[in-house]
C-alpha positions in Angstrom: 29.7 28.0 16.8 28.6 24.4 16.1 30.9 21.5 16.9 30.7 18.0 15.6 30.8 15.9 18.8 32.2 12.4 19.3 28.8 10.9 19.6 27.7 12.1 16.2 31.1 11.0 14.7 30.5 7.5 16.0 26.9 7.6 14.6 28.2 8.7 11.2 30.8 5.9 11.1 28.3 3.3 12.2 25.9 4.5 9.5 28.5 4.3 6.8 29.6 0.8 7.8 26.2 -0.7 8.5 25.1 -3.3 5.9 21.9 -2.7 4.1 20.7 -5.3 1.7 18.1 -4.5 -1.0 15.5 -6.6 0.7 15.5 -4.6 4.0 16.4 -1.2 2.6 13.1 0.4 3.7 13.4 -1.0 7.2 17.0 0.0 7.6 16.4 3.6 6.4 13.7 4.0 9.0 15.9 2.5 11.8 18.7 4.9 10.9 16.4 7.9 11.1 15.1 6.8 14.5 18.7 6.2 15.8 19.9 9.6 14.7 17.0 11.6 16.1 17.7 15.1 17.4 13.9 15.3 18.0 11.5 12.5 18.6 7.7 12.9 18.4 5.5 10.2 20.0 1.7 10.1 19.4 1.4 13.8 19.0 -2.1 15.2 18.8 -3.0 18.9 18.3 -6.3 20.7 18.4 -7.8 24.1 17.7 -10.8 24.1 20.0 -12.6 20.8 19.4 -11.1 20.3 15.9 -8.2 17.7 15.9 -5.6 18.8 13.5 -2.7 16.3 14.2 -3.8 12.8 14.9 -1.3 10.7 16.8 1.8 11.4 14.7 5.1 9.7 15.7 8.4 10.2 13.9 12.1 11.1 14.5 14.0 14.0 13.1 17.6 13.2 12.3 20.4 15.4 13.7 22.1 17.8 11.3 19.9 16.6 8.4 17.1 18.2 6.5 13.6 16.7 7.0 10.8 17.8 4.6 7.1 17.7 5.5 4.9 17.5 2.4 1.1 17.1 1.9 -1.9 18.9 0.6 -3.2 22.2 2.0 -4.9 21.8 5.4 -3.3 18.5 6.3 -1.6 19.8 9.4 2.0 20.4 8.2 2.4 23.9 9.7 0.6 23.0 12.9 2.9 20.0 13.3 6.1 22.1 13.2 4.6 24.7 15.4 4.3 21.9 18.0 8.0 21.3 17.8 8.9 24.5 19.5 5.7 25.0 21.5 4.3 27.8 19.4 1.0 26.0 18.8 0.0 26.5 22.4 0.2 30.3 22.2 -2.9 30.4 20.0 -6.1 30.7 22.0 -8.0 27.4 22.5 -5.1 25.5 21.0 -3.6 22.6 22.9 -1.4 19.5 22.4 -1.2 15.9 23.7 1.6 13.4 23.3 5.4 13.9 23.6 8.0 15.8 21.8 11.6 15.0 22.8 14.6 17.3 22.2 17.8 15.5 23.1 15.7 13.0 25.1 13.8 15.6 27.2 10.1 16.0 26.6 9.6 19.7 25.9 6.1 19.6 27.2 7.0 18.6 30.7 5.7 21.1 33.2 9.2 22.3 34.4 10.4 23.0 30.8 10.6 26.7 29.9 8.9 27.2 26.5 11.0 30.4 25.9 14.2 28.5 26.2 12.8 25.8 23.9 12.1 28.5 21.2 15.6 29.7 21.5 16.9 26.2 20.8 14.3 25.4 18.2 14.1 28.5 15.9 11.4 29.3 13.4 11.4 30.9 9.9 7.9 31.8 8.7 6.3 31.6 5.3 6.5 35.3 4.7 9.5 37.4 5.6 8.8 39.4 8.8 11.7 41.7 9.4 11.0 44.4 12.0 10.3 47.5 9.8 11.4 50.1 12.3 14.7 48.3 12.9 17.9 48.5 10.8 19.3 45.4 9.2 21.9 45.1 12.0 19.2 45.6 14.7 17.0 42.9 13.1 19.9 40.4 13.3 20.3 41.1 17.0 16.6 41.4 17.9 16.1 37.8 19.0 19.1 38.0 21.3 17.8 41.2 22.9 14.3 39.8 23.4 15.9 36.8 25.1 18.1 39.0 27.4 21.3 37.7 25.8 24.2 40.2 26.0 26.6 40.2 23.1 30.2 41.3 23.7 31.1 41.8 20.0 27.8 42.5 18.2 29.5 43.7 14.9 31.4 40.4 14.7 28.3 38.4 15.4 26.2 40.3 12.8 28.9 39.7 10.1 29.1 36.0 11.1 25.4 35.2 10.8 24.9 37.3 7.7 27.7 35.3 6.1 26.0 32.1 7.2 22.8 33.4 5.6 24.6 34.3 2.4 23.6 38.0 2.8 26.7 39.8 4.1 28.2 40.7 0.7 24.9 42.3 -0.3 24.2 44.4 2.8 27.6 45.0 4.5 27.6 48.7 3.4 23.9 49.3 4.2 23.6 47.8 7.7 21.9 50.9 9.1 19.0 50.8 6.5 15.7 49.4 7.5 15.3 45.6 7.1 12.1 46.3 5.3 14.0 48.1 2.5 15.4 44.8 1.2 13.9 42.6 -1.5 11.7 39.7 -0.6 14.4 37.1 -0.9 16.9 39.2 1.1 14.3 39.8 3.8 13.8 36.0 4.1 17.6 35.5 4.4 17.7 38.3 7.0 15.0 36.5 9.0 17.1 33.3 8.8 20.2 35.3 10.0 18.1 36.6 12.9 17.2 33.0 13.8 20.8 31.8 13.5 22.0 34.5 15.8 20.5 32.5 18.7 22.5 29.5 17.7 19.5 27.2 17.4 20.0 23.5 17.4 17.0 23.0 15.2 15.6 25.4 12.6 11.9 25.1 11.6 11.0 26.6 8.2 7.4 27.0 7.2 7.3 27.2 3.4 10.1 29.8 3.3 10.1 30.1 -0.5 6.4 30.2 -1.2 6.4 34.0 -1.7 9.7 34.2 -3.6 10.7 34.1 -7.2 12.7 31.2 -8.7 16.1 33.0 -8.3 15.4 33.9 -4.6 14.1 30.4 -4.1 17.3 28.9 -5.5 19.3 31.1 -3.0 17.3 29.9 -0.1 17.6 26.2 -1.1 21.4 26.6 -1.4 21.3 28.2 2.1 19.3 25.3 3.5 21.9 22.9 2.1 24.7 24.8 3.8 23.0 25.4 7.1 21.9 21.8 7.3 25.5 20.9 7.8 25.6 22.7 11.2 21.9 22.7 12.3 19.0 20.3 12.2 16.3 21.6 9.7 12.6 20.7 9.4 11.0 22.4 6.3 7.4 22.4 5.3 6.9 22.7 1.5 4.2 22.4 -1.0 6.9 22.0 -3.7 7.7 18.3 -4.0 10.6 19.0 -6.3 12.0 21.3 -3.6 11.6 18.6 -1.0 13.5 16.2 -3.3 16.3 18.7 -3.8 16.9 19.8 -0.3 15.9 17.1 2.1 17.4 13.8 3.4 14.1 12.4 4.6 10.5 13.2 3.8 7.3 12.8 5.7 3.9 12.8 3.9 1.0 14.1 5.8 -2.7 13.7 4.9 -5.7 14.7 6.9 -3.6 15.2 10.0 -2.0 11.8 9.9 1.5 10.7 9.0 1.0 8.4 6.0 4.6 7.7 5.2 8.1 8.7 6.4 11.3 7.6 4.8 14.5 8.5 3.1 13.6 11.1 0.5 15.0 9.2 -2.5 13.0 6.1 -1.4 9.8 7.9 -0.7 9.8 9.6 -4.1 10.9 6.6 -6.2 9.5 3.6 -4.3 6.7 4.9 -2.0 5.4 2.2 0.3 1.8 3.5 0.5 -0.7 4.0 -2.3 -1.7 7.3 -0.9 1.8 8.6 -1.1 2.2 7.4 -4.7 -1.1 9.0 -5.6 0.0 12.3 -4.1 3.5 12.5 -5.6 2.2 11.5 -9.1 -0.6 14.2 -8.9 -3.6 11.9 -8.7 -4.9 13.8 -5.7 -4.1 16.8 -3.4 
């Protein structure tokens, strides 16, 4: 379903062979993230009515990597990722300024169809939201039907994406049961499978583990690690340990501003900004 193209192979080789001295390690990491961007955000602003939530954020999301967004409650994390697939604009009196590029095309250009963007940039929400009146199988196929996509071999597709979501072995004998009959962790993986059925190039995850127990959280984190090999992932999380475990790069937001964005290991061990250090060491937030 997802193929590694020659362009990405060339990028990977270049990244592995590029020299990176200790003195310019921070600068090099930031350059690499910009060069490998699947999505690029430039001076993004977002409002709810007259209240500015995102204040001129610019960053680049690396292709087939996991990018984590951290920061205290109310800092704009969820609003930011909703801007990445044009979901913010569906809220009354919400609007956006700036640019968001997907493969070099600004998704906010007038001629761009937001429905097509949302099929390319999927979303998994904080709380699992399977359709209660649909079976497990119907839930998997729901996004395709809503987008008018005809599936020639639905059974094969259902098995494929449930395998990708690490759920097939648990539900293969109960596919006709309601999706709402599953446990919380299983429901979240079902929602991930539903998103994967559309073959998204980018998957946005808004605190997907916040309502789950530690065991279910571990399964989702393992799933993120596996999906991240075939799909670009942006995850919002309040759990800094989780960000450190699952992500390649991390962005720290505060009061609607991007304070720091860097390789995850660097940001958590050698933060470049005092605000970042204060947050990750628990001094505020």
